[in-house]
C-alpha angles and dihedrals in degrees: 000000000000106000092102091057091042091056092064093041094050092048093053093043096055114009095060095041088069088066118095088231120079121211105155093267091137092057093045092047092047091053090052089047091053090059090048093049091049088059094043093053086073089068103036131015094218090075088070087070090049089050093052092046090050090055089053089048091053091050093051092044088053091052090050092048092048090052091052090053101037103022095239091168138006116276110244093018130121094272091050090051093051092047090051091048090048092052092049091047092051090048090047093052090046089055093049092056092039092057093044091051094044092048090050093052091046093052091045089054091046089243094144095165091056090047089053091051090050089054092049093048090047092058093046093047094049090049089052092052093045089052091046092054090049094049093047092052096044094045089056090054106038102021125222098345089106091060096120091046090051090051092052089048090052091055091048092050090051089055090049092050091050092049092048092049089050090051093050091048091050090050089052092050098043110028122071138161116274092245094051121103108242091205091058114094114243115240126209125229087232114084095207091056091052091047092051092046091050090050092054090045090054091050091049090049091052091048092049091047090052090051091049092050092046091050091048092051091047092050092046090051091048090051091049093051091046091050092050091049091050091049092051091048090050092049091048092051091048090051091051092051091054090056 
């Protein structure tokens, strides 16, 4: 459906951008997310908005990356502030359409608990972006006096990212197209994920086979003991009749 691909894209877009080191993870993750949203637009039209916002995000991330390499504008200056605000705004819009699309798919599949989680994450994510916009603007005016507030916001955004990743993963595990066989195991586009999943499945199969053999031996032993008891009771009754 696209949620499996989106999981990796979302992780790269936002988890690594919280690091002080920049290595184009936001651009790489956004490109992966574009592919995921293209697939998800088949199931809900709101993902078209998420797709458009992700393209804007890629463009602004590219401007930021080019500035880091070629010093296009002064770090911490007005241009830098507006590019940062633009990136956050594009990401915020992407999240709005992502949650609308996800909620629509969940309700269509009668997955009400997932829809409720999407609503909860939507409120938390919007609060995080509102606080981010406020901190960016105030930091530009009064400097680093908001340092502790920024740190608390960073922790909150980490929590939001984790919850959103959990939501995407649950959507991948629970939701499926109407024409897809629910008994058929979902395969990832990433070979290493499939290999790891197959390895765990093999271990589970060995463990289940051991349990089945143990249960069979236990039942065989119980049947043997029952048969011996029946035989003894029969012999005892026969002995009493002879007397």
